[in-house]
C-alpha positions as CSV (number, residue, x, y, z in Angstrom):
1,M,-16.7,-18.8,-16.5
2,S,-17.8,-16.0,-14.2
3,H,-15.6,-13.1,-13.7
4,V,-15.3,-12.1,-9.9
5,L,-13.7,-9.0,-8.6
6,S,-12.6,-9.3,-5.0
7,I,-12.2,-6.0,-2.7
8,Q,-10.3,-6.4,0.1
9,D,-7.3,-5.7,1.9
10,L,-3.9,-8.3,0.7
11,S,-1.9,-9.4,3.8
12,C,1.6,-10.8,2.5
13,V,1.7,-13.4,5.3
14,G,-1.3,-15.3,6.7
15,R,-4.6,-17.0,5.2
16,C,-7.2,-14.2,5.2
17,S,-9.0,-11.6,2.7
18,L,-7.5,-11.7,-0.9
19,T,-5.3,-14.3,0.1
20,V,-7.8,-17.1,0.2
21,A,-10.3,-15.3,-2.0
22,L,-8.0,-15.7,-5.1
23,P,-7.1,-19.2,-4.6
24,V,-10.9,-20.3,-3.7
25,L,-12.9,-18.7,-6.4
26,S,-10.2,-20.0,-8.8
27,A,-10.5,-23.6,-7.5
28,M,-14.2,-23.4,-8.1
29,G,-13.7,-22.4,-11.8
30,H,-14.0,-18.6,-11.8
31,Q,-11.6,-16.0,-12.9
32,C,-10.9,-13.9,-10.0
33,S,-9.4,-10.4,-10.1
34,V,-8.5,-8.2,-7.1
35,L,-8.8,-4.8,-5.9
36,P,-6.8,-4.6,-3.0
37,T,-7.6,-1.8,0.0
38,A,-4.3,-1.9,1.6
39,V,-1.0,-4.0,1.4
40,L,0.0,-5.5,5.0
41,S,2.8,-7.0,6.0
42,T,1.0,-9.8,7.8
43,H,-3.1,-10.1,8.9
44,T,-3.8,-8.3,12.2
45,G,-3.7,-11.5,14.1
46,F,0.1,-10.9,14.4
47,P,1.2,-7.9,16.2
48,G,2.1,-4.8,14.6
49,P,1.6,-5.0,11.2
50,E,2.9,-2.7,9.0
51,G,0.8,-1.4,6.1
52,I,0.0,0.7,2.9
53,S,-3.6,1.9,2.8
54,L,-4.7,2.5,-1.3
55,T,-8.1,4.0,-0.7
56,G,-7.1,7.0,-2.7
57,H,-6.6,4.8,-5.7
58,L,-9.4,2.8,-5.5
59,P,-11.9,4.7,-8.0
60,D,-8.9,5.8,-10.4
61,F,-8.6,1.6,-10.7
62,A,-12.5,1.3,-11.7
63,R,-12.6,3.9,-14.1
64,H,-9.5,2.7,-15.9
65,W,-11.4,-0.8,-16.1
66,A,-14.8,1.1,-17.2
67,S,-12.5,2.7,-19.9
68,R,-11.2,-0.3,-21.4
69,G,-14.9,-2.3,-21.0
70,I,-13.9,-4.7,-18.4
71,S,-17.1,-5.7,-16.5
72,F,-17.8,-8.6,-13.8
73,D,-20.5,-10.8,-13.2
74,A,-20.2,-10.8,-9.1
75,V,-18.3,-8.2,-6.8
76,T,-17.3,-9.6,-3.0
77,V,-16.3,-6.4,-0.6
78,G,-14.8,-7.7,2.5
79,Y,-13.1,-5.6,5.0
80,L,-12.4,-1.9,4.6
81,S,-10.7,0.3,7.1
82,C,-11.8,3.4,7.7
83,P,-15.4,5.2,6.4
84,E,-13.5,7.2,3.8
85,Q,-12.4,3.3,2.2
86,V,-16.1,2.6,2.7
87,S,-17.2,5.6,0.7
88,A,-14.7,4.8,-2.2
89,V,-15.7,1.3,-2.3
90,G,-19.1,2.9,-2.8
91,Q,-17.8,4.6,-6.0
92,V,-16.5,1.2,-7.1
93,L,-19.8,-0.9,-6.8
94,D,-21.8,1.9,-8.5
95,S,-19.1,1.9,-11.6
96,F,-20.3,-2.2,-12.0
97,P,-23.8,-3.2,-11.8
98,C,-23.9,-6.9,-11.0
99,D,-24.3,-9.3,-8.0
100,R,-22.7,-7.8,-4.9
101,F,-21.7,-9.5,-1.7
102,L,-20.7,-7.8,1.4
103,D,-19.3,-8.8,4.2
104,P,-19.2,-6.4,6.6
105,V,-16.1,-6.8,9.0
106,L,-16.4,-4.9,12.4
107,G,-16.0,-6.9,15.2
108,D,-16.9,-10.4,17.0
109,N,-17.6,-12.2,20.2
110,G,-19.8,-9.0,21.3
111,K,-17.0,-6.6,20.5
112,L,-16.0,-3.9,17.9
113,Y,-12.6,-4.4,16.5
114,S,-10.1,-1.4,17.7
115,R,-10.3,1.0,14.8
116,I,-14.2,0.3,14.0
117,T,-16.0,3.8,15.2
118,P,-19.7,4.8,14.9
119,D,-19.1,6.6,11.2
120,H,-17.5,3.4,9.9
121,I,-20.8,1.6,11.1
122,A,-22.7,4.3,9.4
123,A,-20.6,4.1,6.2
124,L,-21.2,0.2,5.9
125,R,-24.9,0.6,6.1
126,K,-25.0,3.0,3.2
127,L,-23.6,-0.2,1.1
128,F,-26.7,-2.5,1.9
129,P,-28.9,-0.9,-0.7
130,R,-26.2,-2.4,-3.3
131,A,-25.8,-5.8,-1.9
132,K,-27.5,-8.7,-3.1
133,T,-26.6,-10.4,0.0
134,V,-25.0,-9.3,3.3
135,L,-22.7,-11.8,5.4
136,P,-22.3,-10.2,8.9
137,N,-21.5,-12.5,12.3
138,V,-23.4,-12.1,14.8
139,T,-21.6,-9.1,16.7
140,E,-21.6,-7.0,13.2
141,A,-25.6,-7.9,12.4
142,A,-26.1,-6.5,16.2
143,F,-24.3,-3.3,15.7
144,L,-25.3,-3.0,12.3
145,T,-29.1,-3.0,13.4
146,G,-29.0,-1.5,16.9
147,L,-29.8,-5.4,18.6
148,P,-28.4,-5.7,21.7
149,Y,-25.7,-8.9,21.0
150,R,-26.2,-11.9,22.2
151,E,-24.0,-14.7,22.2
152,R,-26.7,-17.6,22.3
153,A,-30.4,-17.0,21.6
154,E,-33.8,-18.6,20.5
155,E,-34.3,-18.6,16.7
156,S,-36.7,-15.7,16.6
157,Y,-33.9,-13.3,17.6
158,Y,-31.6,-14.3,14.6
159,E,-35.1,-13.9,12.7
160,D,-35.2,-10.3,13.9
161,L,-31.5,-9.4,13.1
162,A,-32.1,-10.4,9.6
163,A,-35.2,-8.4,8.9
164,R,-33.6,-5.4,9.8
165,L,-30.4,-5.9,7.8
166,L,-32.8,-6.6,5.0
167,S,-34.6,-3.1,6.1
168,L,-30.9,-1.8,5.6
169,G,-31.5,-2.5,2.0
170,A,-29.9,-5.8,1.1
171,E,-31.4,-8.4,-0.7
172,S,-30.9,-11.7,1.6
173,A,-29.0,-11.8,4.9
174,V,-26.7,-14.7,6.2
175,I,-25.8,-14.4,9.6
176,T,-22.7,-16.5,10.3
177,G,-20.9,-17.7,13.6
178,I,-24.3,-18.5,15.2
179,D,-23.8,-20.8,18.4
180,W,-26.7,-23.1,18.6
181,S,-25.3,-25.0,21.4
182,D,-22.2,-26.4,22.5
183,T,-22.0,-28.7,19.8
184,E,-23.6,-27.0,17.2
185,T,-22.5,-23.7,15.2
186,G,-24.0,-22.4,12.1
187,W,-25.9,-19.7,9.9
188,Y,-29.1,-18.2,9.6
189,F,-30.9,-16.8,6.3
190,S,-33.2,-14.5,5.2
191,D,-34.5,-12.9,2.0
192,G,-37.6,-11.4,3.3
193,R,-39.7,-14.7,1.9
194,A,-38.0,-17.5,3.2
195,C,-36.1,-18.1,6.6
196,L,-33.9,-21.2,6.5
197,S,-31.5,-22.0,9.7
198,Y,-27.9,-24.3,9.6
199,R,-26.6,-26.1,11.9
200,G,-23.4,-28.4,11.9
201,P,-20.6,-29.9,14.4
202,R,-18.8,-27.1,16.0
203,V,-14.7,-27.6,16.0
204,P,-13.2,-26.8,19.0
205,R,-10.9,-24.3,17.4
206,V,-10.6,-20.7,16.8
207,C,-8.7,-19.2,13.1
208,H,-8.4,-16.1,11.8
209,G,-9.8,-15.6,8.2
210,T,-12.5,-18.2,8.5
211,G,-15.3,-15.5,7.3
212,D,-13.2,-14.5,4.3
213,L,-13.3,-18.3,3.3
214,F,-16.9,-18.5,3.8
215,A,-17.8,-15.6,1.5
216,A,-15.4,-16.6,-1.3
217,A,-17.0,-20.4,-1.0
218,L,-20.5,-18.8,-1.3
219,T,-20.2,-16.3,-3.7
220,G,-18.1,-19.3,-6.3
221,A,-20.9,-21.5,-5.4
222,Y,-23.6,-19.0,-6.1
223,L,-21.9,-18.5,-9.4
224,R,-21.8,-22.1,-10.0
225,G,-25.9,-22.2,-9.8
226,K,-26.7,-22.8,-6.1
227,S,-29.3,-21.2,-4.4
228,I,-27.9,-19.1,-1.7
229,P,-28.8,-21.3,1.4
230,D,-27.4,-24.1,-0.8
231,A,-24.1,-22.2,-1.4
232,A,-23.8,-21.0,2.4
233,A,-24.4,-24.7,3.5
234,L,-21.4,-25.8,1.0
235,A,-19.3,-22.7,2.4
236,A,-20.0,-23.7,5.9
237,E,-19.1,-27.4,5.3
238,F,-16.0,-26.3,3.3
239,V,-14.6,-24.0,6.6
240,R,-15.5,-26.8,8.8
241,L,-13.4,-28.9,6.9
242,C,-10.3,-26.5,6.7
243,V,-10.3,-26.1,10.7
244,E,-10.3,-29.6,11.0
245,N,-7.2,-29.5,9.2
246,T,-5.6,-26.9,10.9
247,P,-3.1,-27.4,13.5
248,E,-4.1,-25.7,16.5
249,A,-0.9,-23.8,17.4
250,T,-0.5,-21.7,13.9
251,P,-1.2,-17.8,13.6
252,M,-1.2,-18.6,9.9
253,G,-5.0,-18.9,9.3
254,P,-7.0,-21.6,8.3
255,V,-5.0,-25.0,6.4
256,F,-7.9,-24.6,3.2
257,E,-5.4,-25.7,0.3
258,P,-6.0,-29.6,0.9
259,V,-9.4,-29.2,1.1
260,L,-9.6,-27.0,-2.4
261,P,-10.2,-30.4,-4.5
262,W,-12.9,-31.6,-2.5
263,L,-14.9,-28.0,-2.9
264,W,-14.2,-28.5,-6.6
265,Q,-15.8,-32.0,-6.2
266,Q,-18.9,-30.7,-4.7
267,L,-19.8,-28.3,-7.8
């Protein structure tokens, strides 16, 4: 059984971040430990959530774990709220040499989220040399690399994006949320040696938290012996099934719980 540490916020209501990473990784047969970067009353898809930042405590938690001989087989990193939090997480990563999966959450649909600043983007770039795989969507990849955002493009654009992501220091990159056509969505993978693209049927529905589901499922599948592209393909199919299973009029995020037995069967 692999031991995975998931570093991201804990939204008390709404399916995202730690409330999806913990059950998904556990259902895939891993021990999942957590490091909450903040505690929020709801995810940010609800207006005006209350929140408590844990930024100053993160290195202290890591020091305690190291002093007790606790180690991890992989670490996943999700949303980080400010440059100072990114730096604190960098200290945590340096304490645990293992595979690291980084989802650099910055924005979507060509726009940055409201609290993201140039300093935040610069801080996230510094985490790339510590990452086995980075998992940005197209918007995030564009802002991280300096390429103009394109809502839909030919494959060479994503090849260029991926090459620039790798130049920041990551071993491999999976660019998610690509609009291949009106009926197809998917991802693009590169590790500097091979490039692969994935196309799957588009579900005409928007759900908060699908990126968190994808990152957890990819990490879990990789630790069960799948290659990064095979793990990404499984994660994409899992997310599609979760979105299909979700009523359109819910702010709670993708209804993934009934799909967990399917995910286990694939392993």
